[in-house]
C-alpha positions as CSV (number, residue, x, y, z in Angstrom):
1,M,50.5,-33.7,10.8
2,N,49.4,-30.0,10.9
3,L,45.9,-28.8,10.9
4,A,45.8,-28.0,7.2
5,Q,47.0,-31.5,6.3
6,I,44.4,-33.0,8.6
7,K,41.6,-30.9,7.1
8,Q,42.8,-32.1,3.6
9,E,42.6,-35.7,4.8
10,L,39.1,-35.1,6.2
11,N,38.0,-33.6,2.9
12,G,39.2,-36.7,1.1
13,I,37.4,-39.2,3.3
14,K,34.1,-40.7,2.0
15,R,31.2,-39.0,3.7
16,T,28.1,-40.5,5.1
17,T,24.7,-38.9,5.7
18,F,25.9,-37.7,9.1
19,G,29.3,-36.6,7.9
20,I,32.5,-38.6,8.2
21,S,32.1,-42.1,9.6
22,V,33.5,-42.8,13.0
23,P,35.6,-45.8,11.8
24,E,37.3,-43.4,9.3
25,L,37.9,-40.9,12.0
26,R,39.5,-43.6,14.2
27,K,41.8,-44.5,11.4
28,L,42.9,-40.9,11.0
29,A,43.3,-40.5,14.7
30,Q,45.6,-43.5,14.9
31,K,47.7,-41.9,12.1
32,V,47.8,-38.5,13.9
33,A,48.7,-40.1,17.2
34,K,51.7,-41.8,15.7
35,D,53.0,-38.6,14.2
36,N,53.6,-35.3,16.0
37,Y,50.2,-35.4,17.6
38,C,50.9,-32.4,19.8
39,E,50.9,-30.2,16.7
40,F,47.3,-31.1,16.0
41,L,46.1,-30.9,19.6
42,D,47.8,-27.5,20.1
43,N,46.4,-26.0,16.9
44,D,43.0,-27.5,16.5
45,D,40.4,-24.8,16.0
46,Y,37.4,-27.0,16.6
47,S,35.7,-25.6,13.5
48,A,33.9,-28.8,12.8
49,F,32.2,-31.6,14.8
50,E,34.6,-34.1,13.2
51,L,37.6,-32.1,14.4
52,K,36.3,-32.3,18.0
53,L,35.7,-36.0,17.7
54,L,39.1,-36.5,16.1
55,H,40.6,-34.5,19.0
56,A,39.0,-36.9,21.5
57,F,40.3,-40.0,19.7
58,V,43.8,-38.6,19.4
59,I,44.1,-38.0,23.1
60,G,43.1,-41.6,23.7
61,Y,45.5,-43.1,21.1
62,A,48.5,-41.0,21.8
63,K,51.4,-42.7,23.6
64,D,53.1,-40.3,26.0
65,D,53.8,-39.4,29.6
66,I,50.5,-39.6,31.6
67,N,50.8,-36.0,32.8
68,I,51.2,-34.7,29.3
69,L,48.1,-36.6,28.2
70,L,46.1,-35.4,31.2
71,K,47.2,-31.8,30.3
72,Y,45.6,-32.2,26.9
73,F,42.5,-33.9,28.4
74,K,42.0,-31.0,30.7
75,A,42.5,-28.4,28.0
76,F,39.9,-30.1,25.9
77,V,37.2,-30.4,28.6
78,P,35.7,-26.9,28.1
79,Y,35.1,-27.8,24.4
80,V,33.1,-30.9,25.2
81,D,29.5,-30.0,24.4
82,D,28.1,-33.2,22.9
83,W,27.5,-36.7,24.5
84,S,29.4,-38.5,21.7
85,I,32.5,-36.4,22.0
86,N,32.3,-36.7,25.8
87,D,32.0,-40.5,25.7
88,S,34.6,-40.9,23.0
89,L,37.1,-38.9,25.0
90,C,36.4,-40.9,28.2
91,Q,36.1,-44.5,26.8
92,N,39.2,-44.2,24.6
93,F,41.4,-42.9,27.4
94,K,42.5,-46.4,28.2
95,I,45.8,-45.4,29.7
96,A,43.6,-44.7,32.8
97,R,43.7,-48.4,33.5
98,K,47.5,-48.3,33.8
99,Y,47.6,-45.2,36.0
100,Q,44.5,-45.7,38.1
101,E,45.2,-43.5,41.1
102,T,46.7,-40.6,39.1
103,V,43.8,-40.5,36.7
104,W,41.3,-41.0,39.5
105,D,42.7,-37.9,41.3
106,F,42.5,-36.0,38.0
107,V,38.9,-37.0,37.3
108,M,37.8,-36.1,40.9
109,Q,38.4,-32.4,40.2
110,Y,35.1,-32.5,38.3
111,Q,33.1,-34.4,40.8
112,H,31.4,-31.3,42.3
113,S,31.0,-29.5,39.0
114,N,27.6,-28.1,38.0
115,Q,28.5,-28.3,34.3
116,E,26.5,-30.9,32.4
117,F,29.4,-32.5,30.5
118,E,32.0,-32.2,33.3
119,S,29.7,-34.2,35.5
120,R,29.1,-36.7,32.6
121,I,32.9,-37.0,32.1
122,V,33.2,-38.3,35.7
123,S,30.5,-40.9,35.3
124,V,31.7,-42.2,32.0
125,M,35.3,-42.3,33.1
126,L,34.3,-44.4,36.1
127,L,32.1,-46.8,34.3
128,S,34.8,-47.2,31.6
129,H,37.9,-47.7,33.7
130,Y,37.1,-48.2,37.4
131,L,34.6,-51.0,37.8
132,N,37.0,-53.3,39.8
133,G,37.3,-54.5,43.3
134,V,39.7,-51.8,44.4
135,Y,37.4,-48.9,43.3
136,I,33.8,-50.1,43.2
137,D,32.8,-48.7,46.6
138,R,34.4,-45.3,45.8
139,V,32.7,-45.4,42.3
140,I,29.2,-45.8,43.8
141,K,29.8,-43.1,46.4
142,V,30.9,-40.6,43.7
143,L,28.0,-41.5,41.4
144,D,25.7,-41.0,44.3
145,N,26.8,-37.4,44.8
146,L,27.3,-36.1,41.2
147,N,25.3,-33.1,40.0
148,T,22.4,-34.4,37.8
149,D,20.5,-31.2,37.1
150,A,20.9,-31.6,33.4
151,Y,19.8,-34.4,31.1
152,Y,23.2,-35.7,29.9
153,S,24.6,-35.7,33.4
154,Q,21.5,-37.7,34.6
155,M,22.0,-40.2,31.8
156,G,25.7,-40.6,32.5
157,V,25.0,-41.6,36.1
158,A,22.1,-43.9,35.0
159,W,24.4,-45.6,32.4
160,A,27.1,-46.0,35.1
161,I,24.6,-47.4,37.6
162,A,23.3,-49.9,35.0
163,T,26.9,-50.9,34.2
164,V,27.7,-51.4,37.9
165,M,24.6,-53.6,38.2
166,G,25.9,-55.8,35.4
167,K,29.2,-56.4,37.2
168,Y,28.2,-56.1,40.9
169,P,24.5,-56.9,41.0
170,E,24.2,-57.6,44.8
171,K,26.2,-54.5,45.8
172,C,24.2,-52.3,43.3
173,L,20.8,-53.7,44.4
174,N,21.6,-53.1,48.1
175,Y,22.7,-49.5,47.2
176,L,19.5,-48.7,45.3
177,K,17.3,-50.1,48.1
178,S,19.2,-48.2,50.9
179,K,18.9,-44.9,52.6
180,Q,22.5,-44.3,51.4
181,C,21.1,-43.8,47.9
182,H,20.8,-40.0,47.3
183,L,20.0,-40.0,43.6
184,D,17.2,-37.6,42.6
185,K,14.0,-39.3,41.5
186,A,14.6,-38.6,37.8
187,T,18.1,-40.1,37.8
188,Y,16.9,-43.0,39.9
189,G,14.1,-43.7,37.4
190,K,16.5,-43.5,34.5
191,S,18.9,-45.8,36.2
192,L,16.2,-48.5,36.6
193,Q,15.3,-48.0,32.9
194,K,18.9,-48.4,31.8
195,I,19.2,-51.6,33.9
196,R,16.1,-53.0,32.3
197,E,17.6,-52.2,28.8
198,S,21.0,-53.6,29.6
199,Y,22.3,-56.8,28.0
200,R,24.8,-57.1,30.9
201,V,22.1,-57.5,33.5
202,S,20.4,-60.9,34.0
203,E,16.7,-61.4,33.7
204,I,16.6,-62.4,37.4
205,I,18.0,-59.0,38.4
206,K,15.6,-57.3,36.0
207,S,12.8,-59.0,37.7
208,E,14.1,-58.0,41.1
209,I,14.3,-54.3,40.3
210,K,10.5,-54.3,39.7
211,E,10.3,-54.6,43.5
212,V,12.8,-51.7,44.1
213,I,11.2,-48.6,45.6
214,Y,12.8,-45.2,45.7
215,P,14.5,-44.9,49.2
216,D,12.6,-41.8,50.3
217,L,9.3,-43.8,50.1
218,H,10.5,-46.5,52.6
């Protein structure tokens, strides 16, 4: 589908108060991904929020060589300027679970970035695809060193830490209590807040984190 056809499809979709609904965009993305998806990705003009979100979904749904998909992922990163586009791009890139090391190496090019959403891309990719026994220690180390000067990068790390707590509570608690924790105080506080709000974390753990003190205060 070319860009003109896609815009025609968008115009024909029932709109909500906030624009086109995400489920409808997902349906269209699946259709585009099965067609000549490269034509859309190569010619998208990002003239609407929905086109950016569609772009993120198509990259995730497309079936192709991993290096081609990573090329499109990288080309799109400079246009990611919203948390929902950021998270849709990362969470839908499920091919990362098949090519773990290749995608890990790709994601790590952003681990020292000072850009708000490049930093958030790292944290959301890790929480979405790398919370397993092989990567968990590396995940915590990377999260500990991400730049969190901006709000959405802080919240990305906090969300990731809360997700780690849900799956690896003992390891995460030990990290938060240790001198090896280098999170700034704002991100640390947001992490504890996200843990308290998480449905993945047990009430026992939530009670325990009330006793957790920022490592610099030990």
